[in-house]
Every structure is written in structure tokens, then in C-alpha cells.
C-alpha positions as CSV (number, residue, x, y, z in Angstrom):
1,X,0.0,24.6,-2.0
2,X,3.2,25.1,-4.4
3,X,2.0,24.1,-8.3
4,X,4.7,23.9,-10.6
5,X,4.3,25.5,-14.0
6,X,6.4,25.2,-17.8
7,X,7.0,27.7,-19.4
8,X,9.3,30.1,-21.5
9,X,11.8,29.9,-20.0
10,X,12.2,26.4,-19.7
11,X,11.7,25.1,-22.8
12,X,12.5,21.3,-23.2
13,X,10.7,21.9,-19.3
14,X,7.2,22.5,-21.4
15,X,7.9,20.2,-24.6
16,X,8.6,17.3,-22.2
17,X,4.8,17.7,-20.6
18,X,3.4,18.2,-23.5
19,X,4.4,14.9,-24.7
20,X,2.9,13.6,-22.2
21,X,0.1,14.7,-21.2
22,X,-0.5,14.4,-25.1
23,X,1.1,10.5,-25.4
24,X,-2.8,8.8,-24.6
25,X,-4.7,10.4,-27.3
26,X,-1.3,10.2,-30.1
27,X,-0.6,6.6,-28.5
28,X,-4.5,5.6,-29.2
29,X,-4.9,7.5,-32.9
30,X,-2.1,5.6,-34.1
31,X,-2.3,2.3,-32.7
32,X,-6.3,1.6,-33.9
33,X,-5.8,0.9,-37.9
34,X,-2.4,-1.6,-36.5
35,X,-3.4,-3.4,-33.6
36,X,-6.9,-3.5,-33.5
37,X,-10.0,-0.9,-31.2
38,X,-9.8,-3.9,-28.1
39,X,-5.6,-3.4,-27.9
40,X,-5.3,0.0,-28.4
41,X,-8.4,1.1,-26.0
42,X,-6.1,-1.5,-23.8
43,X,-3.0,0.1,-24.2
44,X,-4.8,3.6,-24.4
45,X,-6.3,2.5,-20.9
46,X,-3.1,2.3,-19.1
47,X,-1.9,5.4,-20.7
48,X,-3.8,7.6,-19.6
49,X,-3.6,9.8,-16.5
50,X,-5.5,12.9,-14.7
51,X,-2.3,14.4,-14.1
52,X,-4.5,17.1,-15.3
53,X,-7.1,17.3,-12.5
54,X,-5.5,16.7,-9.5
55,X,-7.9,16.4,-6.2
56,X,-7.7,17.7,-3.1
57,X,-8.0,16.3,-0.1
58,X,-7.5,18.1,2.6
59,X,-7.1,16.8,6.0
60,X,-7.1,19.0,8.9
61,X,-4.2,22.4,8.3
62,X,-2.6,20.1,5.9
63,X,-4.0,19.3,1.9
64,X,-3.0,16.0,-0.2
65,X,-3.1,16.2,-4.2
66,X,-3.3,12.4,-5.3
67,X,-3.3,11.2,-8.9
68,X,-2.2,8.3,-10.5
69,X,0.1,8.2,-13.4
70,X,0.3,6.4,-16.5
71,X,1.2,2.3,-15.9
72,X,2.6,2.0,-19.3
73,X,5.5,4.9,-19.0
74,X,6.2,4.0,-15.9
75,X,6.9,0.1,-16.2
76,X,8.6,1.2,-19.7
77,X,11.2,3.6,-17.0
78,X,11.3,1.1,-13.8
79,X,12.3,-1.6,-16.3
80,X,15.1,-0.2,-17.8
81,X,16.1,2.8,-15.3
82,X,16.4,-0.4,-12.6
83,X,15.9,-3.3,-13.7
84,X,19.4,-2.3,-15.8
85,X,22.4,-1.4,-14.0
86,X,21.6,-4.1,-11.1
87,X,21.5,-6.6,-14.4
88,X,25.0,-4.7,-15.1
89,X,26.5,-5.2,-11.9
90,X,25.9,-9.3,-11.5
91,X,27.1,-9.4,-15.1
92,X,30.6,-8.0,-13.9
93,X,30.9,-9.7,-10.6
94,X,29.7,-12.8,-12.9
95,X,32.7,-12.6,-14.9
96,X,34.7,-12.7,-11.5
97,X,33.8,-15.5,-10.7
98,X,32.9,-17.5,-14.2
99,X,29.5,-17.5,-11.9
100,X,26.8,-15.5,-13.6
101,X,23.7,-16.9,-11.8
102,X,23.5,-14.1,-9.7
103,X,22.2,-12.4,-12.8
104,X,18.5,-15.0,-12.5
105,X,17.8,-13.5,-9.3
106,X,18.1,-9.9,-10.8
107,X,15.5,-10.4,-13.2
108,X,13.6,-12.9,-10.5
109,X,12.9,-10.5,-7.7
110,X,13.5,-7.5,-9.7
111,X,11.1,-8.2,-12.4
112,X,7.9,-9.9,-10.3
113,X,8.9,-6.5,-7.9
114,X,8.3,-4.2,-10.2
115,X,5.3,-5.8,-11.9
116,X,3.6,-6.7,-8.5
117,X,4.3,-2.8,-8.0
118,X,2.2,-1.0,-11.3
119,X,-0.3,-2.9,-12.1
120,X,-1.6,-4.5,-8.2
121,X,-2.2,-1.9,-6.6
122,X,-6.1,-1.3,-8.7
123,X,-6.7,-4.6,-7.7
124,X,-6.0,-4.6,-4.5
125,X,-7.7,-0.9,-4.1
126,X,-10.8,-2.1,-6.0
127,X,-10.6,-5.0,-3.1
128,X,-10.3,-3.2,0.4
129,X,-12.9,-0.3,-1.4
130,X,-15.7,-3.2,-1.7
131,X,-14.7,-4.3,2.0
132,X,-14.6,-0.8,3.4
133,X,-18.6,0.0,1.8
134,X,-20.4,-1.5,3.7
135,X,-19.5,0.2,6.4
136,X,-18.9,3.6,5.9
137,X,-22.4,3.3,4.1
138,X,-21.2,5.2,0.0
139,X,-20.1,3.3,-2.5
140,X,-16.1,3.4,-3.1
141,X,-16.5,0.8,-6.4
142,X,-18.7,1.0,-9.3
143,X,-21.9,-0.7,-8.9
144,X,-22.5,-2.0,-12.4
145,X,-19.6,-1.7,-14.2
146,X,-17.3,-3.0,-11.9
147,X,-13.7,-0.8,-11.3
148,X,-12.4,1.3,-8.3
149,X,-14.8,5.5,-8.3
150,X,-11.5,7.4,-8.8
151,X,-11.5,10.4,-7.1
152,X,-12.8,12.5,-9.8
153,X,-15.4,10.3,-10.2
154,X,-16.7,11.4,-5.9
155,X,-17.8,14.9,-8.0
156,X,-20.9,13.2,-9.0
157,X,-22.3,12.6,-5.0
158,X,-21.9,17.2,-4.4
159,X,-25.8,18.1,-4.5
160,X,-25.8,20.2,-6.3
161,X,-29.9,19.9,-7.3
162,X,-33.1,18.2,-6.5
163,X,-32.0,15.1,-9.4
164,X,-28.5,14.8,-7.7
165,X,-29.8,14.0,-4.5
166,X,-32.5,11.7,-4.6
167,X,-29.7,9.7,-7.6
168,X,-26.5,8.8,-5.0
169,X,-29.8,7.9,-2.5
170,X,-31.4,6.0,-5.2
171,X,-27.6,4.0,-5.8
172,X,-27.6,4.0,-2.2
173,X,-25.1,6.1,-0.9
174,X,-28.8,7.5,1.6
175,X,-26.5,6.1,5.3
176,X,-23.3,7.9,3.8
177,X,-25.0,11.4,2.8
178,X,-26.5,10.5,7.1
179,X,-23.4,10.4,8.3
180,X,-21.5,13.1,6.4
181,X,-24.1,15.7,7.3
182,X,-23.7,14.3,11.0
183,X,-20.0,15.0,10.3
184,X,-21.1,19.6,9.0
185,X,-20.9,22.2,11.8
186,X,-20.0,25.8,12.2
187,X,-16.4,25.4,12.9
188,X,-17.4,28.0,16.3
189,X,-18.9,31.1,13.2
190,X,-22.2,32.0,15.4
191,X,-19.3,32.1,18.5
192,X,-17.4,34.4,16.5
193,X,-20.6,36.2,15.4
194,X,-22.7,36.6,18.3
195,X,-18.9,38.0,20.0
196,X,-18.6,41.2,17.5
197,X,-19.8,44.2,19.2
198,X,-21.7,46.5,18.5
199,X,-19.7,49.2,16.6
200,X,-18.8,46.6,14.2
201,X,-22.4,46.0,13.4
202,X,-23.7,49.0,13.1
203,X,-20.2,49.3,10.8
204,X,-21.3,46.0,9.0
205,X,-24.7,47.8,9.1
206,X,-23.5,50.5,6.9
207,X,-20.9,48.3,4.7
208,X,-23.8,45.5,4.0
209,X,-25.9,49.2,2.9
210,X,-29.3,47.0,4.9
211,X,-31.2,47.5,7.8
212,X,-29.9,47.1,11.2
213,X,-28.5,44.0,11.6
214,X,-28.7,42.4,15.3
215,X,-27.0,39.4,17.1
216,X,-30.1,37.7,16.3
217,X,-30.7,37.4,13.5
218,X,-31.8,34.4,12.4
219,X,-30.4,35.4,8.7
220,X,-27.2,34.6,9.8
221,X,-27.4,31.5,12.4
222,X,-25.3,28.2,10.6
223,X,-25.7,26.8,13.4
224,X,-29.6,25.8,14.0
225,X,-29.8,25.8,9.5
226,X,-27.0,22.9,10.0
227,X,-29.8,21.1,12.6
228,X,-32.2,21.5,10.7
229,X,-30.5,20.1,7.3
230,X,-29.7,16.8,9.6
231,X,-32.7,16.3,10.6
232,X,-34.4,16.6,7.0
233,X,-31.5,14.6,5.2
234,X,-32.7,11.7,8.3
235,X,-36.4,11.7,7.4
236,X,-35.5,11.0,3.3
237,X,-33.4,8.9,4.1
238,X,-35.6,6.8,6.4
239,X,-38.4,8.0,4.2
240,X,-37.4,6.8,0.6
241,X,-33.7,4.6,0.5
242,X,-34.4,1.4,-1.3
243,X,-35.9,-1.7,-0.2
244,X,-35.8,-4.7,-0.4
245,X,-38.8,-5.5,-2.2
246,X,-40.1,-2.4,-1.3
247,X,-41.3,-0.3,-4.7
248,X,-39.6,3.6,-5.0
249,X,-42.2,6.2,-5.3
250,X,-40.4,8.1,-7.9
251,X,-42.7,11.3,-7.3
252,X,-43.2,10.8,-3.9
253,X,-39.5,10.7,-4.0
254,X,-38.3,13.5,-6.2
255,X,-40.6,15.7,-4.1
256,X,-39.1,14.7,-0.1
257,X,-35.9,15.7,-2.5
258,X,-37.0,19.0,-3.6
259,X,-37.7,19.5,0.2
260,X,-34.5,19.0,1.5
261,X,-32.1,20.1,-1.1
262,X,-33.8,24.4,0.4
263,X,-32.2,23.4,3.1
264,X,-29.0,22.8,1.8
265,X,-30.5,25.6,-0.2
266,X,-30.5,27.7,3.4
267,X,-27.4,26.3,4.8
268,X,-25.3,27.7,1.8
269,X,-27.1,30.8,2.6
270,X,-26.6,31.3,5.8
271,X,-22.7,31.2,5.0
272,X,-22.9,33.4,2.1
273,X,-25.2,36.0,4.8
274,X,-22.0,34.9,7.6
275,X,-19.1,35.4,4.8
276,X,-21.4,39.1,4.5
277,X,-21.2,40.2,7.4
278,X,-17.8,39.0,8.4
279,X,-16.5,41.2,4.8
280,X,-18.3,44.1,7.1
281,X,-18.3,44.2,10.7
282,X,-14.5,43.5,9.0
283,X,-13.3,40.3,11.2
284,X,-10.9,38.3,10.3
285,X,-12.5,35.0,12.4
286,X,-15.1,35.0,10.7
287,X,-14.0,36.0,6.8
288,X,-11.6,33.2,8.1
289,X,-14.3,29.8,9.1
290,X,-16.9,31.4,6.3
291,X,-15.0,30.9,3.3
292,X,-14.1,26.8,4.8
293,X,-17.8,26.3,5.7
294,X,-18.5,27.6,1.5
295,X,-20.0,24.5,-0.4
296,X,-19.7,22.4,2.5
297,X,-22.6,21.2,2.7
298,X,-23.5,21.0,-0.6
299,X,-19.8,19.0,-1.1
300,X,-20.4,16.7,2.0
301,X,-21.2,13.6,0.1
302,X,-18.0,13.5,-1.5
303,X,-15.8,15.3,0.5
304,X,-16.8,12.4,2.9
305,X,-16.8,9.5,-0.1
306,X,-12.1,11.2,-0.3
307,X,-11.8,10.6,2.7
308,X,-12.8,7.3,3.7
309,X,-11.2,5.9,-0.3
310,X,-7.9,7.5,1.7
311,X,-7.9,4.1,4.1
312,X,-8.1,2.1,1.2
313,X,-5.4,3.6,-0.9
314,X,-2.6,3.7,2.6
315,X,-3.5,0.1,3.7
316,X,-3.7,-1.4,0.1
317,X,-0.5,0.3,-0.5
318,X,1.3,-0.8,2.5
319,X,-0.1,-4.3,2.0
320,X,1.2,-3.8,-0.7
321,X,5.2,-3.0,0.0
322,X,5.0,-5.7,2.3
323,X,4.1,-8.2,-0.1
324,X,6.8,-7.0,-2.6
325,X,9.4,-6.9,0.1
326,X,8.8,-10.9,1.1
327,X,7.2,-12.3,-2.3
328,X,10.2,-12.0,-5.3
329,X,12.2,-13.6,-2.4
330,X,10.2,-16.1,-1.6
331,X,9.9,-16.8,-5.4
332,X,13.7,-16.8,-6.0
333,X,14.8,-19.4,-3.0
334,X,11.9,-21.6,-4.4
335,X,13.4,-21.2,-7.5
336,X,17.5,-21.5,-6.9
337,X,15.9,-24.2,-4.3
338,X,14.4,-26.0,-7.7
339,X,17.8,-25.8,-8.9
340,X,20.3,-26.9,-6.4
341,X,18.2,-30.4,-5.7
342,X,17.9,-31.2,-9.5
343,X,21.5,-30.5,-9.8
344,X,22.5,-33.5,-6.8
345,X,19.5,-35.5,-8.5
346,X,22.0,-34.9,-11.7
347,X,24.6,-36.2,-10.1
348,X,23.8,-39.2,-7.6
349,X,22.5,-40.3,-11.6
350,X,25.5,-40.0,-13.6
351,X,28.3,-41.5,-10.5
352,X,29.3,-45.1,-10.7
353,X,27.9,-47.6,-8.7
354,X,29.7,-48.3,-5.3
355,X,31.5,-52.5,-5.4
356,X,31.3,-53.8,-2.7
357,X,33.4,-55.3,-0.1
358,X,34.4,-57.6,2.5
359,X,33.1,-55.9,6.1
360,X,36.9,-55.6,7.8
361,X,38.2,-57.0,9.8
362,X,38.6,-55.9,13.4
363,X,42.0,-55.0,14.7
364,X,43.1,-55.8,18.2
365,X,43.6,-52.4,19.8
366,X,47.3,-52.7,20.4
367,X,46.1,-51.0,24.0
368,X,45.3,-54.1,24.7
369,X,48.6,-56.4,23.6
370,X,50.9,-56.8,26.4
371,X,53.5,-54.7,26.5
372,X,57.6,-55.7,25.4
373,X,59.9,-55.2,27.4
374,X,63.5,-54.8,26.9
375,X,66.2,-57.0,28.2
376,X,68.1,-55.4,31.9
377,X,72.0,-55.2,31.8
378,X,71.5,-59.0,33.7
379,X,69.4,-60.9,31.4
380,X,71.7,-59.8,28.8
381,X,74.8,-61.3,30.8
382,X,73.2,-64.4,33.0
383,X,72.3,-67.0,29.7
384,X,68.4,-68.1,29.3
385,X,67.5,-70.4,31.8
386,X,64.7,-72.2,32.4
387,X,62.4,-71.8,35.0
388,X,63.5,-73.6,38.1
389,X,60.9,-76.9,38.3
390,X,61.6,-78.8,42.6
391,X,60.4,-81.6,41.0
392,X,62.9,-81.8,38.3
393,X,66.3,-84.1,38.7
394,X,69.1,-82.5,40.0
395,X,72.4,-82.7,38.1
396,X,75.1,-82.6,40.1
397,X,76.7,-79.5,42.4
398,X,79.6,-80.2,40.5
399,X,78.0,-79.8,36.9
400,X,75.6,-77.0,37.9
401,X,76.4,-73.4,36.3
402,X,78.1,-71.1,38.9
403,X,75.8,-67.5,38.6
404,X,79.7,-65.2,38.2
405,X,77.9,-62.3,39.6
406,X,77.6,-65.3,43.1
407,X,81.3,-65.3,44.7
């Protein structure tokens, strides 16, 4: 895991980090006399961060560090850093054609998206965590105060005394505790111990300054101790978990918690003995497994809650990213559509009423008219003669016009 340290070699970064860590304290002190306790408390909550208490979650061979950034500084960085350049670019494009509507689009889309990104994640995580905590069997939200339990708050789920064991079960985490303990295993530690040779056992006996160590020694049987712990936790949750309309006997519950907590201690002692055996024999495999198992039994519920909270964060983040990609565009589209309809209505109101006109007379299509043919040469040479009527009286032959083309 890589850690970044600020020191004397980079004084500017050190001062910047120091200013960021002291920002919530200084802001609350300076704002209290001016704005009042309620307003300063709200602003102080927006400035708070968990950077000094990183939460580490093991995901197989990998580890992830989780911390929620302070929302108000993040908002002040994103607004000018993201909206400013895009707004300036929209202004430059608007000067080219004297159309600055894109600036309004930038403000509506980007301001909405950034505000959702900064402030909508927490209530979304709260809703998803509250919905899923019934299946996980462990409280992911605060039962009385409300709000999401942070990863640092899960430290209260560590079973380090009988009262802590009774408290987590009393608050409704019995099912989650049982599931967390059921998931515990020795990680192959017992097999690694049984694989030790006689010479390695003799070496461990001499190094630990103890009597003869045997592979069957109960001091190093972590698997048997875990089995006994699982059964004890199961009985404790079944007999003393809160039930509707049932009065809880606090004294009997604490006595049972004392007995069950003894099983946690037995597991931890078995792991410690296995660790000593690994050191004495020089077995790297035993050392690696036993080192990893240290604190796993008492911190079973704490790790279980962190791992169950992580999918809620990832799902909420995915939903928020999809919502940010769609919602601002939808809002901008609705706004532009209303503005367009408003302008069209204003144009219709401003235009004069249309004058009534008589219906146009249908003209005869030139295709339906008879074509006019040019006169032929014979028609041009011969005068026009009316059509011959055989029943009309005919003039004498000598008075009839002669056709010049007939000889």
C-alpha cells in the first residue's frame, strides 16, 4: 500500500494539507459569532472529512482505502473548475453568430450535474443501505439518529468485551454476527501445522522453551476453537436476541455473553500459539496464515459490515452516474422545448389576421384544349371556301371558281 507523506522537502504541499485538515475547525470558530450555531453547524458538517482515518477493506489479495471528501470544498472546486471554462467557451462560440443560448444550456446541465454528484450520493447510499440491511442482518444505518453509518463507525462492532457482544446483539445485529462468525475459517493453518516435520517441532520446542510439542496439541488447533465459537454464537443469538413482546433478562444475557466471549478469547489464544509455533519452527506459511488471522474473530462483525456496505456504495454510485448523465439533459430539453413553444405562440399573436379571399376559379387545363394547327400551303393559296352542301342550290358551271391547281 502506497502512502504519500508531506514533509520539509515540499513545504507548499505540507502547508496545503495542513490548511485542509484545519479548515473545519477554523471555519466553525470564525462562523459561529456571525451566522449562529445552526448555520455554522451545517457548514461545519459540510467541511468535515475523514481523511485522517482511512478505512481499509481487504478484498482478497487487494486492499482499498475509503474516505468521504468534504462536500463544500469539493463543490467550490468543481463549480469554477468545470463550469467556468465551459461557460467561457460557450460565450466565445456565441459571439460568432450572436447566439448565446448555449451559455444557458451549460449552466442548466453542469450546475445540476455537479450538485447531484456532491449532495445526492449520501441520501442515495442511505436508501440503498436501509433497503439491504434487512438481508445482511447488520445495521448499516443509525437506528435512532438516522443517517448512514460511516466505515469508522463500524469499529463499534468489534467484540472486545462481553458488554460489546451483548450490545451488538441487542441493537439487532445478531443475524449478521452469526453470519460473520460462520464465514470464519482457519485458512489452512491446521494443515500447515500438521505438515511440520519432527525436526521442525523440536526446533520450535527449543525456541519456545516449552515442553515437548506435538501435532495433536490442543493449543494450536484453531479449527476446533472456531467450531466451538460458531456453536456458542448461534446459541447466544437464538436465546438472547431481542424479540417482539418478549422481555429481555439483562443479567442472564450478560452472563451468556461472558461465556460466549470466552470462546472468542480461546480462538485468539489458539492463533497466538500458532504464531509462536511458526516463529519457533521457522515456517513462513504458518507465520503468514497466523498473522492474517490475528483479530479476525473479534473483528468478524466489523469486517462483515464493511464488506456488506461496499456494494451499497458501488450501486448508489452507479445509479447516480446514470442519473447525472440523463437528468440534466432531460431538464435542458424540457426548458428549450417550452421556450420554443413560447416564441412560436408570440409570433402567432403578433402576425396580422389573414384576409378572406374568394375561392379561386378553376382554369381549364391547356392539355384539355384542342390544339391550334398552322394553315398548310394549300390552305394559304386557296381562299376559304365554305363546306360543300350537296342539297344547297348550285350556281351554273361557268360561274363556279376554278381551281388553279387542276389543269
